[in-house]
C-alpha positions in Angstrom: 0.0 0.0 0.0 1.3 3.4 -1.0 2.1 5.8 1.8 0.3 9.2 1.7 2.6 12.1 1.8 1.8 15.7 2.7 3.1 18.6 0.7 3.4 22.3 1.3 2.0 23.8 -1.9 3.0 27.3 -3.0 1.3 28.9 -6.0 3.4 31.2 -8.1 2.9 33.0 -11.4 4.7 30.2 -13.4 3.2 27.2 -11.5 3.2 25.4 -8.2 6.0 24.5 -5.9 5.4 21.5 -3.7 7.7 20.8 -0.7 7.4 17.3 0.8 7.3 16.4 4.5 10.6 14.6 4.0 12.3 17.8 2.9 11.0 19.6 6.0 12.0 16.8 8.2 15.5 16.9 6.8 15.7 20.6 7.5 14.5 20.1 11.0 17.1 17.3 11.7 19.9 19.5 10.5 18.7 22.4 12.6 18.6 20.2 15.7 22.1 18.8 15.1 23.5 22.4 14.9 22.4 23.2 18.5 25.1 23.0 21.2 24.1 20.5 23.9 22.0 18.2 21.8 23.3 14.6 22.1 23.4 12.2 19.2 20.4 9.9 18.8 21.2 6.8 20.8 20.1 4.4 18.0 21.7 3.7 14.6 22.7 7.1 13.5 20.9 7.1 10.1 18.4 9.5 8.6 15.5 7.0 8.8 15.8 6.6 12.6 16.2 10.4 13.0 13.0 11.0 11.0 11.0 8.9 13.4 11.8 11.6 16.1 10.2 14.3 13.9 6.5 14.8 13.3 5.3 17.5 10.8 1.7 18.7 10.6 0.8 20.9 7.6 -2.3 23.1 8.0 -4.6 24.0 5.1 -2.9 27.5 4.9 0.5 25.7 4.8 1.4 26.8 8.4 3.6 24.1 10.1 3.4 22.5 13.5 6.5 20.5 14.4 7.0 18.0 17.2 10.6 16.7 17.8 12.2 14.4 20.4 15.8 15.2 21.4 18.4 13.9 23.8 20.4 16.5 25.8 24.1 16.1 26.7 24.6 15.6 30.4 25.5 18.8 32.2 23.5 21.1 29.9 20.4 23.0 30.8 17.5 21.1 29.4 15.3 24.2 29.1 18.1 26.2 27.4 18.9 23.5 24.9 15.1 23.0 24.1 14.6 26.7 23.6 17.7 26.8 21.3 16.3 23.9 19.3 12.9 25.6 18.9 14.4 28.8 17.6 16.9 27.1 15.3 14.1 24.9 13.8 11.9 28.0 13.2 14.8 30.0 11.7 15.9 27.1 9.4 12.5 26.0 8.2 11.1 29.5 7.6 14.3 30.7 5.7 14.5 27.6 3.5 10.8 27.0 2.7 9.3 30.5 3.2 6.5 28.8 5.2 5.4 30.0 8.7 6.2 27.7 11.6 3.4 28.3 14.2 4.6 25.9 16.9 7.6 23.7 17.7 7.1 21.2 20.5 10.3 19.7 21.9 10.2 16.5 24.0 13.4 15.7 25.8 13.6 11.9 26.0 16.9 11.5 27.8 20.4 12.6 28.3 23.8 11.3 27.3 27.3 11.8 28.6 29.4 14.1 26.5 
């Protein structure tokens, strides 16, 4: 059975631009990895497993809601790292896609030694 994909659709003079959920997930994963204090995912370190920790919801007006699960390096402030992750995701997704991110929910699932 084929998997249903969601797309962000932007209408322009010359046609439509469609951005898939996978593209947004990849942007989110890279934004998370750039934040100081985020620990690597404690499973096989491949893109498929990382994507399982990112959920994207696309509204009718193309606004995005993003849920992510992260792990924080031991000794870092969980709240500060989570706030930095939220801001980095918003900045990256909005600058690359031009789509408004309305909410980023960050779940901290654990910590790891540095």
